[in-house]
N, C-alpha and C positions, 0 to 999 in steps of 0.2 A: 448863868442865867442873866438875864441884862437887866433883872430887879426882882431882888426879894419881895418884894411889896405884892407883886403878882401871885405868888403861891395865893397868899392870902384870899385875893381877892375871886382867885378860882376856886377856892375852896370853900368862899362863901358862894358863892354861883351853885353849889351841889346840895347833895341830901346830908344830910348830919350820917346817917349812917351808910357807910362806904357798899359797893356791890361785893358779892360773895369771892372771894380772891379762888376759889375754884372753879367758879362760872368765869368768871373773867378770863381763868389760863384757858379753859374750854374755848371762851369766844376767840381768844388772840390764836387759839391752836388753829382751828375753822377760817380763821381771814386768812392765818397766813398760807393755809393748803391751795382757799381759793384764788388766793391770788398770783398762788405760785403757779396752776395751772392755768388760771388765762390770760397769764404772760405766756406762759409756754405756748399755747396756743397766739398769741399775739407776735409773736415773736417764729416763727416755723416758717415764716417767706425768707428772711434772713440768711439762713445757710444757703439758700437755692439763689443765692442772686445769680454766682456764676453759670449754674446751670442752666436758668430761664434766659442768659443771654445768649450760651451757645446751641440753646437750642432752637430759640425764638429769632437769631440775629438782632439782640439788641442794641443799642448804641448804649454807652455807659452814663448817659444821661438817664435813656429812659429804665436802665438797670435798675440805676439809683433811684426812681421816680417808684416803679413796684417796690423795691423793700423798705420805703421809706411812707408810702402811702398809709397803711397800716396804723404808723406812728402819729400821724396829724390826725386823724380820722379818731382814734382813740383818744388825743389829745382833749382835743375839743369837748368832746363827747362826755368828758367829764364836768365840763360846769352842770349841766342839766343834770347828769347823773350826781355831781355831790349835794345839788339842790333839793330833788328827789331823797335823796338819803337823810337828809336833813329833816325830810317832811315823814316819810313812809318806815325807816331805819333798816341798818344793814341785814335784819332778817328777812325784811320783803326782796332788797334789792342784791345781796350776793346770788342766792341763788338764781335769780330773775337772770343778770347778766353772764352767768353761767350757762344757761340754758338760750339765752339767746346765740351764745357764740360757736354753739354747735352747727347750726346751717352753714354759716360761713367758712368754717374749718373743713368740713366735708365739701363742700364745694370749691376751695381753694386744690382739693387733694386730686379731686377727680377731672374739675374741669382747668386745663391748666396748659391746654393746646395751643393760646391765643392771647397777644399782646392786652387786649379790653380785656378777656375774660379775669385774668391776674388780677388788673385794677380792680375791677368790681368786685373781685373777690375780697382784695386785700383792703376796699375801703369798708366792708362790715366786716371784718376779721379784726377790725378796729376794736369793734366793740369789747372785746377782752382786753383792750386796754386804758375801759376806763373804769374797774374795779379798783384802781386805787383810789378814786375817790368814794368809795363807799365802803373801806377797808379803815383809813385813816380815821373820820368819826367815831365809826363803831366803837373800835379801838381806845380812843382817846375814851367813850363815855366811858368804860368798861375800868377805869387806872386811876388813881391818884394824881395830883400834879408832878410830886418827886418820882412818880415811875415810867411818864409820860414818854417821855423822851426814847429809854432804852425801850420801853413797848412797842410804841411806833417804829424803832427801829429793827425789832426783831420781826415785825411785821413787814418791815418793807423788804428784808432779807425775800421776801419771797418773790422779788425780779431778778433771782435765782432759775425763775422757769426760763429765761432768755437761754441762760446757760447752757438749761436740760434740752433746750432747743440745738444748741449748734452742736452738743456733745454725739445726741442720738441720730438727727435727722436724717442725713447722707445714709447713716450707718441701716438705721433702719429700713431706709429705700432701696439700698442696697441688699440687705439681707431677707426681706420681706415682699418687695414690691414698691413701686412709687407712691401708692395712697396710705402705706403701712404708718406711718408718723399719723398721719393726720385724723386713720381711722381711733387710733390708739387716742387720741388725746379729745377725740369727739365723747367716747366711751368714757374717761376718765371724767369728761366734765356732766354726763349726763348721771353720774354717780355720785358724784360731787354735791349737783343742785339738790338731789332728792336729800342726803345724810344733813346738806347745810337748812336746809326748809325745816326737817325734823329736830334737828339739835341746837343750831344759832338761836340764840335768843338776845332780845334788846337791853341793853342796862337800865337798871331800874332809876339810874338817876339820867336817863335819856327823857327827853319829852319832842314831840311831834312840833316842827315848826310849824307858824300858822304866814299867812299871807301869798300873796302869787311870788312864785319863786324867779320869774321874771325880775318882778320891782326888785327881788331882796339880792339877786347877783348883781344888778346892777350897781345897788346901793354897798354890797361888796368890793366892787370892782372900784368904787372911787374912793375906798380908801387907802391912803398912803403906805400904812402898812401892809394889806395887799398888794401893792405894785413892787412893792421892796421886796416883798419875800418871793415871788414870781418872778422876778429877776434872777435872785441868788438859787432859785432853784432852777432855772433855765440853764444855768452855766453848768449845776451840779448834776442834776438829776439828764439834761438833757446832753449835756455831752456822755454821759456813760450811755444814753438811749443812743445817739449818734454812732460810738462807738462800735458798740455792742451789734448791729447793724450791717454797719460797712466795712468792720476793719476785716472781714473775710474777703469782703474786695479789695481792701487797700494791700494785704497783704499777697495776694492775688497777683496784683498789676505791680507792686511795687517791688516785692521781694520774688516775684514770679515763683510762688510755693503752690503746689496744688493744691484742691478746692478741699480735700478733706483735711490735711495738715493744717490750712488758713481756718478751717470751722475749728478743730479741735486747740488751736493758739486763742482764736475768739475764746473759745468759754473756760478756759485759763483767766482770760482778762474779766470774764464778766462775773467768773467764780471769787477773784479776789475785790471786785467791788463790790459784789454783793455779800462777804464777808464782813467787810471796812461798813459798810451802812449801818446795823445796829451798833457797832464803837462810835459811830459819828451819833449818835444819839446818846449813849451810855456818857460819853464825853460830856456832850450838851449839858446833861444831865449835872455834871460832876462840874465844871468850869464853865465861863462866859459861852453859850453858842458864837457870839461873835466872831472872838477868837479863834474859836475851833474853825470855822469859816474861813478865815482871814490863813491861818495856817494853812488850809486844806487847798484853796482856791491859787495861793505863793507857789507851793509844788507841782499843780498843774501845769501852770506857766512854765514854770521852769523845765517841767516835762516835755512840753510842747515844743521850746526852743530848742530843745537838745535832739529831737524825733526830725526836727529839719536836715540832720545829717543823717544816711542812712548808713548807719551801722550795725553790721552784722549782725543778726538773731540767735539763740543760744540751737544749735543743732543743725543751723544749716553752712554751716563753713567746714569743710572735713577737715578732721584732725588738728581742731583749735577749738578752743573753748573760751569761748570770747562773749559772755552775757549780759553786755551793757547794752545792747538795743532792745533786748525783752527786759530790763532792768527799767529803764525808762517807762515802758507800757504797763508795766505793774506797777509801779512806782504812781502812774496816773489815773491807774486803775483805782486805787486803794486810797489817793485823795477824791479821786468823783464819788466813791463809794461815803466815804468818809461827809462828805458836804451835804450828799443827798439826806444822810439821815439827821446832819445838827440844822439841816433847813427844819424840820417836821418837829424836831424839839422846840425850835423858834416860836411856830406856828403854834403848838400846846397850850405856851408860853404867855405869848402877845395877844391870843384868841379868844373871844369867849365860848365856852361847848356849845350853847345852842348856834354857832355860825362858825364854827369847826364844818363840814359838811362842805355850803358853800364857798369858805375859803379855801378848802382843800381841792377841789372843784377847778377855784378860777386859777389858782398856784400849779396845781397837777397838770392843768392846760398849757398852762403859758409855759413850764416847764418842758412837758412831753413836745412842744411846737419847737423847743430848743434843739432837740433830736431830730426834726425833719430836716431841715433848713442845712445842717453841715454837710449829709452827705450829699445833695445838692450841688452843693458848691464844689464837696470834693470829686466828685463826678464830673464835671466843668473844669476843674483846674486840671484835671489827669489829661481830659482829652484836650486840651488848648495848649497846655505847656508841658507834658509829660511825666509831672514829678506832684508831691502835695505842699512844698517847700509854704506857698503864699497860706493856705489856709490854716498849716498850723502856726505859721505864725501869727496870722490872726485870732489863733485859739489862745498866743502866749499872751497878746496885747489885753485881751476882753478878761483872761482869769486877772491879770495882775490888776487890772482896771476896776474891777470887782471887789478883789481884796481890799482897795481904795476907798472903796463905794460903802464895805461892810463897816468899817471904820466908821468914816464919816456919820452912817445912820446910826447904827447902835452902838457906838462906845464913845463918838465925842457927844453927839446930842445928851446921852444917859449922863453926862458930868453935869450937865447944863439944866438940864430938867429932868421931870419923871416922866415915862414913858407911857404911863397909865393914861394919858386922856386918848389913847388911842383902842386902848381893850374896853371897847363900846361892841354890842353886839354888830356885827358886819352884816 
């Protein structure tokens, strides 16, 4: 933790009687489930990038734009959704986001025969990605300060919906038809919307935010702590999103893997990152979150530098067992997952509970946008140079720079002064 004084400040802001643990765990389970399903829908287009390219004759850049567009819309949408969650609560917002995601899910499944249709469908499919800004403040309000990092980390593991999409999309299409994965997800979203509306409750510690959400969001954005957290999340979660949507294309181009094999390996990458997200939150509950982030970004940078060399992947060289290339990407997945979890442990620590939704919206939006740009850059580098070396070297430089900035922002400063002045309602 950055400062032990912050727990007492947080506790003072909450009601003296904490929420019922059983209700808190139920809320966590429902938020996790909703996040998992909406992220599953959000990631449905990623495994189909190579398929869309072959069927529609897309360029590498167009292919990258198709799979990345839901990311940017889902990211920017978190700003108003986070502010609305502060005002309306998770009980209203989670079922609403799930229901609104159904239409674009079915649209993409049934109207995928033109580039323009895919862009339109992908744009509105981004609604599913906004659920993150609903879940964080909802979970945050149900748990005491010393458990928030772990609870938000468990909720964040719902980003495993991207792994489900990677594992199942192509297989479901092959077994039951092209529309099968989209129909299945739409049905599950509908069921969840009904169940969540019936069972999900707002925490007794939660109070609706007042005032204009645009003004509040602007005020939140102006706070230095928001911008710092946003950059950290850009590198952590943004890196995860970038690889989760572009890794199938990367493996297909660079290693000449078939689309199903590339999707399966991407799913393993996603599972490792997802599994490590709760670990990041738990570590940040027990140790200074800034040190957890410094270690994570350092590992990410080193693995990105190693990946600039084309090392054989496990199972791709007949008669050999040379897993170094695979290990590089799995260590990168683990470090990005830990970083994603640790950032929101810092959010819970540094931000007043009444403003967590607004801060989460902005931090999540900027972080998600961090996942939009890299696929476009990687697509450009592949088209221009026939390799990804420049993009991976850029990731190395930014990761090491972020580790240094984390130390400057949260450790060196903490020695000289308290961080409490930043802990005002955002």
